[in-house]
Residue, then its C-alpha position, 0 to 999 in steps of 0.5 A: m041857335r035851334k041846331f044848338f038846342g037840338f044838339v043839347a036835346v039829343l045829348m040829354i036823351s042819349g044819356a037816358s041810360a046814364q051809368i050810376n057811379s059806385k063806391g071807389t069811382v073817381e072822376l076828374v073834372p077840368l072846368v072853366g067858367y065866368s065869375s062875379a065877385n064882390y065885397y060884403g060887410d061894412i061898406t058905405t060906399a056904392n060898390s059893384e061886382i067885378s067879373g072874370v074868368n076862373f079855371g081849375v080842376a075838380a075831383d070826386y071820390y065816390f063813397n056810394d052812388q049818391w055821395s062823393l067828396r069833391s075837392g080840387a084846385f081853382y084859380q079865382t079872381m075876387g074883389t069889388q069895383f068902386g066907380a072907375d076904381e077896383d080891387r082885384l084879388k087872385y086866389v088859388t082855392i081848394p074846396v073840400n065839399a060833400n057832393w050829393h048826386f040825385s035824381k033817377n040817373r044821378r045826373w044832378n049834384l049838390n055840393f057844399g062845405p068849406s073852401f081854403g083860398f090862398l092869395s096869389s096876387a092883390e092889386s087896386t086900380i085907383n085913377g088908372v094907377k095900379i097899386d100892389l096891395d100885398g101886405f094889406v090883404e090877408t093871404f088866407q081865406l076861409g069860405l063856405n061853398i055851395g053849388i049845383g050841377y047837371k051832367i050830360e053823358i056823352s059816353q060811359k067814360f066822358s060827360l059834360l058838366i054844367d054847374y054854378q058855384a057860390m062862396a061866401g068868405l068867412t074871414k076878412v079880406a084885410d085886417f083893418e080896425n073897424v072895417d069888416l070886409k069879406n068876399t062873396y063870389g059866384s061862377l057859372n062853369v062848364g067842364g069835362v067829366l073824365k071817369l077814371 
């Protein structure tokens, strides 16, 4: 463990002269991470978070050294757990976020904006039996994203990114009368930043 922390410290120190990106720079960021999700809204039962793995690719287009537009496509699992039963809703999500790069070498970033989720599958497990929820769950989800990340520069063309992303759904999971359930989601990710 000490060797790992020593390695990370060397990487951070060696990145002290990080390149600051300029207008027109494009970065491509393949990401993988650990996520947790739940419902919020009109819930009267004792539900809890579900966890999963998410992955995708982000892209940043820089307008100047401090601001970029971040978008991409991510495969995410959302839903909730009710005791031994659970809902698992899988989405392909496309964020369109403003990304503010700050600190002396612009290694930190804070991104925020809307995300557009498209349902790819939905199932519920009740008493060990899987039930297809297609037709019951809304196929489109509008969400509000916020995230923070830190880049560790390895070379002028490649960096490591560690970031946390959170999303609150603004649209209902399902269109049931008198029930207002929405998704909430968070993920801790690691990715490689490729400067094109």
